[in-house]
Structures are given as C-alpha cells and as structure tokens.
PAZAPA-4460 file (N, C-alpha, C; in steps of 0.05 Angstrom, whole numbers, plus 32768, in hexadecimal, padded with zeros to 4 digits):
% residues 256
    n_x    n_y    n_z   ca_x   ca_y   ca_z    c_x    c_y    c_z   seq   type   mol
   7CF5   865A   8AC1   7CE0   8648   8AC9   7CDC   8633   8AB4     1      M     A
   7CD9   861A   8ABC   7CD7   8604   8AA9   7CBA   85FC   8AA4     2      R     A
   7CB4   85F7   8A8B   7C98   85F0   8A84   7C98   85D5   8A75     3      I     A
   7C87   85C3   8A7E   7C81   85AB   8A6F   7C66   85AF   8A61     4      C     A
   7C65   85AD   8A47   7C4E   85B3   8A37   7C40   8599   8A2F     5      L     A
   7C27   8596   8A38   7C17   857E   8A31   7C04   8586   8A1B     6      L     A
   7C09   857B   8A04   7BF9   8581   89EC   7C0B   858B   89D6     7      G     A
   7C03   8586   89BD   7C14   858F   89A7   7C02   859A   8990     8      A     A
   7BEA   85A3   8998   7BD8   85AE   8984   7BDC   85CC   8980     9      G     A
   7BC7   85D9   8975   7BC9   85F5   896E   7BD0   8607   8985    10      N     A
   7BC2   8604   899C   7BC7   8615   89B3   7BE3   8610   89BE    11      V     A
   7BEB   85F7   89C0   7C05   85F0   89CB   7C1B   85FC   89BA    12      A     A
   7C18   85FB   89A0   7C2D   8605   898E   7C31   8623   8993    13      V     A
   7C1C   8632   8994   7C1E   864F   8998   7C28   8656   89B5    14      H     A
   7C1D   8649   89C9   7C25   8650   89E4   7C42   8647   89E9    15      L     A
   7C49   8630   89DF   7C65   8627   89E2   7C79   863B   89D7    16      G     A
   7C74   8644   89BF   7C86   8656   89B1   7C87   8671   89C0    17      K     A
   7C70   867B   89C8   7C70   8696   89D5   7C7A   8695   89F2    18      H     A
   7C76   867F   8A00   7C81   867C   8A1B   7C9F   867A   8A19    19      L     A
   7CA9   866C   8A06   7CC6   866A   8A02   7CD2   8686   89FC    20      Q     A
   7CC4   8695   89EB   7CCD   86B0   89E4   7CCC   86C3   89FC    21      A     A
   7CBA   86BD   8A0F   7CB7   86CD   8A27   7CCC   86C6   8A3D    22      A     A
   7CDD   86B2   8A37   7CF2   86AB   8A4A   7CEE   8692   8A5A    23      G     A
   7CD8   8684   8A56   7CD4   866A   8A63   7CE3   8654   8A55    24      Y     A
   7CEB   8640   8A64   7CF9   8629   8A59   7CE6   8612   8A54    25      T     A
   7CE2   860B   8A3B   7CD1   85F4   8A35   7CE2   85DB   8A37    26      L     A
   7CDC   85CA   8A4A   7CED   85B2   8A4F   7CE3   859A   8A40    27      V     A
   7CC9   8599   8A3B   7CBE   8580   8A2F   7CA3   8586   8A23    28      Q     A
   7C9D   8577   8A0D   7C82   8577   8A01   7C77   855A   8A04    29      V     A
   7C5F   8558   8A0E   7C51   853E   8A0E   7C3A   853F   89FA    30      Y     A
   7C38   852A   89EA   7C20   8525   89DA   7C1B   8507   89D8    31      S     A
   7C02   84FF   89D7   7BFC   84E2   89D4   7C08   84D8   89BA    32      R     A
   7C0A   84E9   89A6   7C15   84E2   898C   7C33   84EA   898C    33      T     A
   7C44   84D6   898A   7C61   84DC   898C   7C6A   84EF   8976    34      E     A
   7C60   84EC   895E   7C69   84FE   8948   7C61   851B   894D    35      S     A
   7C4A   8520   8959   7C42   853B   8960   7C53   8547   8976    36      S     A
   7C59   8536   898A   7C6B   8540   89A0   7C86   8546   8995    37      A     A
   7C91   8535   8984   7CAB   8539   8979   7CAC   8553   8968    38      R     A
   7C98   8557   8957   7C98   856E   8946   7C98   8588   8955    39      S     A
   7C88   858B   896A   7C87   85A3   8979   7CA1   85A6   898A    40      L     A
   7CAA   8590   8995   7CC3   8591   89A5   7CDB   859A   8994    41      A     A
   7CDC   8591   897C   7CF2   8599   896A   7CF0   85B7   8965    42      Q     A
   7CD8   85C1   8961   7CD4   85DE   895D   7CDC   85EF   8975    43      A     A
   7CD8   85E3   898D   7CDE   85F1   89A6   7CFA   85EB   89B1    44      L     A
   7D07   85D6   89A5   7D21   85CE   89AE   7D21   85C2   89CA    45      G     A
   7D0E   85B0   89CE   7D0C   85A3   89E8   7D06   8585   89E5    46      C     A
   7D05   8577   89FB   7CFF   855A   89FB   7CE1   8555   89F6    47      A     A
   7CDB   853C   89F0   7CBF   8535   89EC   7CBA   8519   89F6    48      Y     A
   7CA0   8513   89FA   7C98   84F8   8A03   7C7B   84F4   89FB    49      T     A
   7C74   84DA   89F8   7C58   84D3   89F6   7C50   84C1   8A0D    50      N     A
   7C60   84C1   8A22   7C5D   84B0   8A39   7C58   84C2   8A52    51      D     A
   7C41   84C2   8A5D   7C3B   84D3   8A74   7C4B   84CB   8A8D    52      L     A
   7C56   84B4   8A8E   7C66   84AC   8AA4   7C83   84B7   8AA2    53      L     A
   7C88   84C4   8A8B   7CA3   84CF   8A86   7CA4   84ED   8A85    54      S     A
   7C90   84FA   8A91   7C90   8518   8A91   7CA8   8523   8AA1    55      L     A
   7CB3   8538   8A96   7CCA   8544   8AA3   7CC2   8554   8ABB    56      S     A
   7CD5   8559   8ACD   7CD1   856A   8AE4   7CD0   8587   8ADA    57      V     A
   7CBB   8596   8AE2   7CB8   85B1   8AD8   7CAB   85C2   8AEE    58      A     A
   7CAB   85DD   8AEA   7C9D   85EF   8AFC   7C80   85F1   8AF4    59      D     A
   7C7B   85F0   8ADA   7C5F   85F2   8AD0   7C5A   85DB   8ABE    60      Y     A
   7C41   85D0   8ABF   7C37   85BC   8AAD   7C1F   85C9   8A9F    61      Y     A
   7C23   85D0   8A86   7C0E   85DF   8A77   7C00   85CB   8A65    62      L     A
   7BE6   85C6   8A6B   7BD6   85B3   8A5C   7BC6   85C1   8A47    63      C     A
   7BD0   85C0   8A2E   7BC1   85CB   8A17   7BB6   85B3   8A08    64      A     A
   7BA2   85A6   8A14   7B96   858D   8A0A   7B79   8591   8A04    65      L     A
   7B6D   857F   89F4   7B50   857F   89F0   7B42   857A   8A0A    66      K     A
   7B2B   8586   8A0D   7B1C   8584   8A27   7B18   8567   8A2F    67      D     A
   7B11   8556   8A1C   7B0B   853A   8A22   7B24   852B   8A29    68      E     A
   7B3C   8534   8A20   7B55   8526   8A25   7B60   852C   8A41    69      A     A
   7B5C   8544   8A4B   7B6A   854C   8A64   7B63   853A   8A7C    70      L     A
   7B4A   8534   8A82   7B44   8522   8A99   7B51   8507   8A95    71      P     A
   7B51   84FC   8A7D   7B5E   84E2   8A78   7B7C   84E3   8A7C    72      R     A
   7B88   84F9   8A74   7BA5   84FC   8A77   7BAC   84FF   8A95    73      V     A
   7B9D   850F   8AA3   7BA3   8513   8AC0   7BA2   84F9   8AD0    74      L     A
   7B90   84E8   8AC8   7B8D   84CE   8AD7   7BA6   84BD   8AD4    75      K     A
   7BB5   84C1   8ABF   7BCD   84B0   8AB9   7BE7   84BB   8AC5    76      Q     A
   7BE6   84D3   8AD0   7BFF   84DF   8ADA   7C03   84D7   8AF7    77      I     A
   7C1B   84CD   8AFD   7C1F   84C2   8B18   7C23   84D7   8B2E    78      P     A
   7C2E   84EE   8B28   7C32   8503   8B3C   7C2F   851E   8B30    79      S     A
   7C2B   8532   8B41   7C24   854D   8B37   7C36   8562   8B44    80      F     A
   7C50   8563   8B3D   7C61   8578   8B46   7C5A   8592   8B37    81      P     A
   7C64   85A9   8B40   7C61   85C1   8B31   7C44   85CC   8B30    82      G     A
   7C40   85DF   8B1F   7C26   85EC   8B1C   7C19   85E3   8B02    83      L     A
   7C01   85D9   8B04   7BF3   85CD   8AED   7BDE   85E1   8AE2    84      W     A
   7BDF   85E6   8AC8   7BCD   85F9   8ABB   7BC0   85EB   8AA3    85      L     A
   7BA7   85F3   8A9E   7B9B   85EC   8A85   7B92   8605   8A76    86      H     A
   7B8D   8602   8A5C   7B87   8619   8A4A   7B6B   8618   8A40    87      T     A
   7B59   8609   8A4D   7B3E   8605   8A43   7B2B   861B   8A4B    88      S     A
   7B19   8622   8A39   7B04   8635   8A3F   7AEC   8629   8A4E    89      G     A
   7AE9   860F   8A4B   7AD1   8602   8A56   7AD5   85EF   8A6D    90      S     A
   7AEE   85E8   8A73   7AF4   85D8   8A8A   7AFA   85E9   8AA3    91      L     A
   7AF0   85E1   8ABA   7AF5   85F0   8AD2   7B0E   85E7   8AE0    92      G     A
   7B15   85F4   8AF6   7B2B   85EB   8B07   7B27   85D0   8B13    93      L     A
   7B0E   85C8   8B15   7B08   85AF   8B23   7B14   8596   8B15    94      E     A
   7B1C   8599   8AFC   7B28   8583   8AEE   7B42   857A   8AFB    95      V     A
   7B4F   858D   8B08   7B69   8587   8B16   7B65   857D   8B33    96      F     A
   7B4D   8582   8B3E   7B49   857F   8B5B   7B50   8563   8B66    97      E     A
   7B4A   854D   8B58   7B51   8533   8B63   7B70   852F   8B66    98      P     A
   7B7F   8540   8B59   7B9C   853B   8B57   7BAD   8550   8B64    99      Y     A
   7BA6   856A   8B62   7BB6   857F   8B6D   7BA6   8599   8B70   100      T     A
   7BAD   85A9   8B84   7BA1   85C3   8B87   7BB4   85D9   8B7C   101      R     A
   7BCC   85D1   8B75   7BDF   85E3   8B68   7BD9   85E4   8B4B   102      R     A
   7BC4   85F3   8B44   7BBA   85F2   8B28   7BAE   860C   8B21   103      C     A
   7BA8   860F   8B07   7B9C   8628   8AFE   7B94   8626   8AE1   104      G     A
   7B8A   863C   8AD7   7B81   863E   8ABB   7B90   8655   8AAD   105      V     A
   7B98   8650   8A95   7BA4   8665   8A84   7B96   8662   8A69   106      L     A
   7B80   8671   8A65   7B6F   866D   8A4E   7B72   8685   8A3B   107      Y     A
   7B7D   8680   8A23   7B7F   8695   8A0F   7B66   8695   89FD   108      P     A
   7B58   86AB   89FC   7B3F   86AD   89EC   7B47   86B5   89CF   109      L     A
   7B4D   86A0   89BF   7B54   86A5   89A4   7B51   868B   8994   110      Q     A
   7B4F   868D   897A   7B4F   8675   8969   7B6C   8672   895F   111      T     A
   7B76   865A   8961   7B92   8654   895B   7B95   8641   8943   112      F     A
   7BA7   8647   8931   7BAF   8635   891B   7BCD   8633   891B   113      S     A
   7BD8   861B   8918   7BF5   8617   891B   7C05   8629   8908   114      K     A
   7BFD   862C   88EF   7C0D   863A   88DC   7C07   8658   88DA   115      Q     A
   7BF6   8662   88EB   7BEF   867F   88EA   7BFA   868D   8902   116      R     A
   7C0A   86A1   88FE   7C17   86B0   8914   7C02   86C1   8922   117      E     A
   7C05   86C4   893C   7BF3   86D4   894C   7C03   86E7   895E   118      L     A
   7BF8   86FF   8963   7C04   8711   8976   7BF5   870C   8991   119      N     A
   7C01   86FC   89A2   7BF4   86F5   89BB   7BF0   870D   89CE   120      L     A
   7BFF   8722   89C9   7BFD   873A   89DA   7BE0   8745   89D9   121      K     A
   7BD2   8740   89C3   7BB7   874B   89C0   7BA2   8736   89C7   122      E     A
   7BAA   871E   89CF   7B97   8709   89D5   7B90   870A   89F3   123      V     A
   7B77   870B   89FA   7B6F   870B   8A16   7B74   86EF   8A23   124      P     A
   7B81   86EF   8A3A   7B86   86D7   8A49   7B75   86D8   8A63   125      F     A
   7B69   86C1   8A6A   7B58   86C0   8A82   7B64   86AC   8A95   126      F     A
   7B69   86B4   8AAE   7B77   86A4   8AC1   7B66   869E   8AD9   127      I     A
   7B6D   8688   8AE7   7B5E   867F   8AFF   7B70   866C   8B0F   128      E     A
   7B6D   866C   8B29   7B7A   8659   8B3A   7B6C   8658   8B55   129      S     A
   7B70   8642   8B64   7B65   8640   8B7F   7B74   8652   8B92   130      F     A
   7B8D   8658   8B8C   7B9F   8666   8B9E   7BA6   8682   8B94   131      S     A
   7BA3   8697   8BA4   7BAB   86B2   8B9C   7BC9   86B3   8B95   132      P     A
   7BD9   86A4   8BA4   7BF6   86A3   8B9E   7BFC   8697   8B83   133      E     A
   7BEF   8681   8B7D   7BF3   8674   8B63   7BE7   8686   8B4C   134      L     A
   7BD1   8694   8B52   7BC6   86A5   8B3E   7BD9   86BB   8B36   135      L     A
   7BE9   86C5   8B49   7BFE   86D8   8B43   7C13   86CD   8B30   136      C     A
   7C1A   86B3   8B34   7C2D   86A6   8B22   7C22   86A3   8B06   137      D     A
   7C08   869C   8B05   7BFB   8698   8AEB   7BF8   86B3   8ADD   138      I     A
   7BF2   86C8   8AEC   7BF0   86E3   8AE0   7C0B   86EB   8AD5   139      R     A
   7C20   86E6   8AE3   7C3B   86ED   8ADA   7C40   86E0   8ABF   140      S     A
   7C39   86C6   8ABD   7C3D   86B8   8AA3   7C2C   86C5   8A8D   141      M     A
   7C12   86C9   8A93   7C00   86D4   8A7F   7C08   86EF   8A76   142      A     A
   7C12   8700   8A88   7C1A   871B   8A81   7C34   871C   8A70   143      E     A
   7C43   8706   8A70   7C5A   8704   8A5E   7C51   86FE   8A42   144      K     A
   7C39   86F4   8A40   7C2E   86EC   8A25   7C1B   8702   8A1A   145      L     A
   7C0C   870F   8A2B   7BF7   8720   8A22   7BF4   8739   8A33   146      S     A
   7BEA   874E   8A26   7BE4   8767   8A34   7BC8   8767   8A40   147      E     A
   7BB9   8752   8A3A   7B9D   8751   8A43   7B98   8738   8A54   148      K     A
   7B9B   873B   8A6E   7B99   8724   8A80   7B83   872A   8A94   149      V     A
   7B70   8717   8A97   7B59   871A   8AA8   7B55   8702   8ABA   150      Y     A
   7B4C   8707   8AD3   7B44   86F1   8AE5   7B27   86EA   8ADE   151      E     A
   7B21   86D0   8ADC   7B05   86C8   8AD6   7B01   86AC   8AE2   152      L     A
   7AEB   86A8   8AF0   7AE6   868E   8AFB   7ADC   867A   8AE6   153      D     A
   7ADB   8661   8AEE   7AD4   864C   8ADA   7AB8   864F   8ACF   154      S     A
   7AA5   8657   8ADF   7A89   865A   8AD6   7A87   8670   8AC0   155      A     A
   7A93   8687   8AC6   7A92   869D   8AB2   7AA2   8696   8A99   156      K     A
   7AB8   8687   8A9D   7AC9   8680   8A86   7ABA   866D   8A73   157      R     A
   7AA8   865C   8A7E   7A98   864B   8A6C   7A86   865B   8A5B   158      R     A
   7A7A   8670   8A66   7A68   8681   8A56   7A79   8691   8A41   159      Y     A
   7A90   8699   8A49   7AA2   86A6   8A35   7AA9   8694   8A1E   160      L     A
   7AAF   867B   8A25   7AB5   8667   8A10   7A9D   8662   89FE   161      H     A
   7A85   8660   8A0A   7A6C   865D   89FA   7A69   8674   89E7   162      L     A
   7A6D   868D   89F1   7A6A   86A4   89DF   7A7F   86A3   89C9   163      A     A
   7A97   869A   89CF   7AAC   8698   89BB   7AA5   8684   89A5   164      A     A
   7A98   866E   89AD   7A8F   865B   8999   7A7B   8667   8985   165      V     A
   7A68   8677   8990   7A55   8685   897F   7A64   8698   896C   166      F     A
   7A76   86A8   8978   7A83   86BE   8969   7A97   86B4   8955   167      A     A
   7AA5   869E   895B   7ABB   8695   894A   7AB4   867C   893B   168      C     A
   7AAF   8666   8949   7AAB   864C   893C   7A93   864C   892A   169      N     A
   7A7C   8656   8934   7A64   8656   8924   7A67   8669   890C   170      F     A
   7A72   8680   8910   7A75   8693   88F9   7A87   8687   88E4   171      S     A
   7A9D   8679   88ED   7AAF   866D   88D9   7AA1   8657   88CA   172      N     A
   7A8F   8648   88D7   7A80   8633   88CA   7A6E   8640   88B4   173      H     A
   7A63   8657   88BA   7A52   8664   88A6   7A63   866E   888F   174      L     A
   7A7C   8676   8894   7A8F   867C   887E   7A93   8663   886C   175      Y     A
   7A95   864C   8879   7A9A   8633   886A   7A82   862D   8859   176      A     A
   7A69   8631   8863   7A51   862C   8853   7A50   8640   883C   177      L     A
   7A56   8659   8842   7A56   866E   882D   7A6A   8667   8817   178      A     A
   7A82   865C   881F   7A96   8654   880C   7A8C   863E   87FA   179      A     A
   7A7E   862B   8806   7A73   8614   87F6   7A5E   861F   87E1   180      E     A
   7A4D   8631   87EA   7A39   863C   87D8   7A46   864A   87C0   181      I     A
   7A5B   8659   87C6   7A69   8667   87B0   7A78   8653   879E   182      L     A
   7A85   8640   87AA   7A94   862C   879B   7A82   861D   8788   183      H     A
   7A6A   8617   8791   7A57   8609   8780   7A4F   8619   8767   184      E     A
   7A52   8633   8769   7A4B   8645   8753   7A64   864F   8744   185      Q     A
   7A7B   8643   874B   7A94   864B   873E   7A9E   8666   8746   186      G     A
   7A97   866F   875E   7AA0   8689   8768   7AB3   8686   877F   187      L     A
   7AC4   869A   8783   7AD9   8699   8797   7ACF   86A4   87B2   188      S     A
   7AD8   8697   87C8   7AD1   86A1   87E3   7ADE   86BC   87E8   189      F     A
   7AF4   86C2   87D9   7B01   86DC   87DC   7AEE   86F3   87D8   190      D     A
   7AD9   86EF   87C8   7AC6   8704   87C3   7AB8   870E   87DC   191      L     A
   7AB7   86FC   87F0   7AAA   8704   8809   7ABC   8711   881E   192      L     A
   7AD6   8710   8819   7AE9   8719   882E   7AE5   8736   8836   193      L     A
   7AE1   8749   8823   7ADC   8764   882C   7AC3   8767   883D   194      P     A
   7AAE   8757   8837   7A96   8758   8847   7A9B   874C   8863   195      L     A
   7AAA   8736   8864   7AB0   872A   887E   7AC1   873D   888F   196      I     A
   7AD5   874A   8882   7AE6   875C   8891   7AD6   8774   889C   197      D     A
   7AC4   877F   888C   7AB4   8796   8894   7AA1   878E   88AB   198      E     A
   7A95   8776   88A8   7A83   876C   88BD   7A91   876A   88D8   199      T     A
   7AA9   875E   88D7   7AB9   875A   88F0   7AC2   8775   88FB   200      A     A
   7ACB   8786   88E8   7AD5   87A0   88F1   7AC0   87B2   88FE   201      G     A
   7AA8   87AF   88F4   7A92   87C1   88FE   7A8D   87BD   891C   202      K     A
   7A90   87A5   8926   7A89   87A0   8942   7A9F   87AB   8955   203      V     A
   7AB4   87B6   894A   7AC7   87C5   895B   7ABC   87E1   8962   204      H     A
   7AA8   87EA   8952   7A9D   8805   8955   7A80   8805   895D   205      E     A
   7A71   87EF   8956   7A55   87ED   895D   7A50   87D3   896C   206      K     A
   7A39   87D2   8979   7A31   87B9   8985   7A29   87A6   896F   207      S     A
   7A2B   878B   8973   7A22   8779   895E   7A05   877E   8955   208      P     A
   79F4   8785   8968   79D8   878A   8960   79D7   87A2   894D   209      K     A
   79E6   87B7   8953   79E5   87CF   8942   79F2   87C9   8927   210      E     A
   7A04   87B7   8926   7A12   87B0   890D   7A03   879D   88FB   211      A     A
   79ED   8791   8905   79DE   877D   88F6   79D0   878A   88DE   212      Q     A
   79D3   877D   88C7   79C5   8785   88AF   79BA   876C   88A2   213      T     A
   79AD   8770   888B   79A3   8759   887B   7985   8755   887C   214      G     A
   797B   8744   886A   795E   8740   8867   7950   8736   887F   215      P     A
   795E   8726   8890   7950   871B   88A8   794A   872F   88BD   216      A     A
   7958   8746   88BC   7955   875A   88D1   7937   8763   88D3   217      L     A
   792B   8767   88BC   790F   876F   88BB   78FD   8759   88AE   218      R     A
   7908   8741   88AD   78FB   872A   88A1   78EF   8731   8886   219      M     A
   7901   8738   8873   78FA   873F   8858   78F4   8724   8849   220      D     A
   78DB   871D   8848   78D3   8703   883D   78D9   8701   8820   221      R     A
   78D9   8717   8811   78DF   8716   87F5   78FA   870A   87EF   222      N     A
   790F   8715   87FD   792A   870B   87FA   792E   86F0   8807   223      I     A
   7923   86EC   881F   7927   86D3   882E   791B   86BC   881E   224      I     A
   7903   86BF   8813   78F6   86AA   8804   7906   86A3   87EB   225      D     A
   7912   86B7   87DE   7923   86B1   87C7   793B   86A0   87CF   226      K     A
   7947   86A7   87E5   795E   8698   87EF   7956   867B   87F6   227      H     A
   7940   8678   8803   7936   865D   880A   792F   864D   87F1   228      L     A
   7926   865A   87DC   7920   864C   87C3   793A   8641   87B7   229      A     A
   7950   8651   87B9   796A   8647   87AF   7973   862F   87BF   230      I     A
   796D   862F   87D9   7976   861A   87EB   7963   8602   87ED   231      L     A
   7950   8601   87DB   793B   85EC   87DB   7947   85D0   87DB   232      Q     A
   795D   85CC   87CD   7969   85B1   87CB   797D   85AD   87E1   233      S     A
   7981   85C0   87F3   7994   85BE   880A   7985   85C3   8824   234      E     A
   7976   85AF   882D   7965   85B3   8845   7974   85BC   885E   235      P     A
   798C   85B2   8862   799B   85BA   887A   79A3   85D8   8879   236      K     A
   79AC   85E0   8861   79B3   85FC   885E   799A   860E   8861   237      R     A
   7984   8605   8856   796B   8614   8857   7962   8616   8874   238      A     A
   7964   8600   8883   795C   8601   889F   796D   8614   88AF   239      E     A
   7987   8614   88AA   7999   8626   88B9   7993   8643   88B1   240      L     A
   798F   8648   8897   7988   8663   888E   796F   866D   889C   241      Y     A
   795A   865C   889D   7941   8664   88AA   7945   8669   88C8   242      S     A
   7954   8657   88D5   7959   865A   88F2   7968   8673   88F8   243      L     A
   797D   8679   88E9   798C   8691   88EE   797C   86AB   88E8   244      L     A
   796D   86AA   88D2   795C   86C1   88CB   7948   86C7   88E1   245      S     A
   793B   86B2   88EC   7928   86B5   8901   7936   86C0   891A   246      E     A
   794E   86B6   8920   795D   86BF   8937   7964   86DD   8935   247      S     A
   796D   86E5   891E   7974   8701   8919   795C   8713   891D   248      I     A
   7945   870B   8911   792D   871B   8913   7923   871D   8930   249      F     A
   7922   8706   893E   7918   8707   8959   792B   8716   896C   250      E     A
   7945   8713   8967   7959   8722   8978   7956   8740   8974   251      H     A
   7952   8748   895B   7950   8765   8956   7935   876F   8962   252      N     A
   7920   8760   895F   7906   8768   8969   7906   876B   8987   253      K     A
   7916   875A   8995   7917   875A   89B2   7921   8775   89BD   254      K     A
   7932   8782   89AD   793F   879B   89B7   7933   87B4   89AA   255      Y     A
   791E   87B1   899B   7912   87C9   898E   7904   87DA   89A3   256      E     A
***
C-alpha cells in the first residue's frame, strides 16, 4: 500500500519511518519547506515536493501537519483520491468533510522529537472514520504500528488531547522553569532527574491524587511564604507558584 506523507515534522518523521518498517511504501513527502521535504524523503528513500498540485497517486494520504496548516493545505488540493488521514488530537473529522468522506484519524498519543527513538508498540493510537469499512483499514494500519489501538470519536479525543497538554506540555514547562532556577544558582538540572523519575513512576501504581506530596497539599504557609519571598523579584514565577499551590490544596480538599 502506497502512502503520501504530508508534513515533515516530528510526528511525520516517526510515522514515516515506522510505516515503512511495517511494509508500507512511502511514495512521497510533501512539506511547504522544500529543504524539510527533501531531508525526510532522503531518509525514507522516496520522492518529495513542496507543490500541492504535484502530489503523487497513493492509497493513503497521511496529514501530519500543524492544526492551523491542515485546513489551508486541503483548500489547495485539486482532487482527493485514496484515503485521507490526519494525526491531530484536537481536529475532528469535519475538517475533511468539504472535500471527501473517505477520511479518518490516526492519532498517536505521545510526545515526539526527531532525534529521539520511540517504541511505537507501546504508544496508544486513537482512530476514527465516518465509515466502518474505512475504520477497519485504519485499524489495520494502526495495529501494524502499535499494540494499543482504540476507537474514539472527535469530541472525546479533544478531551484526551486537553488532558495530554496538562500531563505533558505543562509539566515539561515546569521542568524548564525549575532548570532556570537551578541554572541561576549554578546548579545542574540533573540533580532533579531522580525526583522526576520517581514522580512519574509513582503514578503507574497510585492515582495522581494519592501520589501528590509537597507543602501545598496542606497549605504549609511556613514553607510557601519562604518560597514566595525568594520569588519576590520574579512576579510571574511567584504568581504561577501561588496559583499551582492553591490548585493543589483545593483539589486535595475536594476529595477529603
């Protein structure tokens, strides 16, 4: 089965490589940036283009594009042969409706970086389509990539994506702020890695609520006020610290 891959970012890099390893033929990579399309195409050994009017004939058109880019790209495509898929957690099937009903979703719930290898077998994939027949085709593709494949409609997938932003993107931003605080004091972020690993590991065995620790849990003003005093010259950090502390306290109190 032939795949035309639209996109050359983190998700496209991983899916392209793993689909090829699963036996699919990557016939072309499209990216608005020619150098990006060329780079991924060379890695996959296929053709590339930055011209939407020059898309190759394929069985699948897999759109691993930014959410804001996909509607713009679809408007420029003259015809829609094959089965069209997107990989977004927050876009619904309706993005394809003005153009084709032969469409679906193949959403991998994971954070992707180009240079970091991933075992996709452990990554949950969420699939959707208007057609039960096409859903079977999408499931077949997903099961060649992962052992964890689930059907999920667009509305529920948006909530899943929202939860993922809280769990992944926001937590990583807090790592970045922690790294800045340590760097300003000449300390290494590596000092926090055992703590981070234990915190993440704990929620495999306990609920996040049960795993919560720290001064905000019981609103220990002695420690919290000391931390806020340190952050006196950093109002944005202080505001975030106070907001998160209040959220932790209120969330814990709600379930007491």
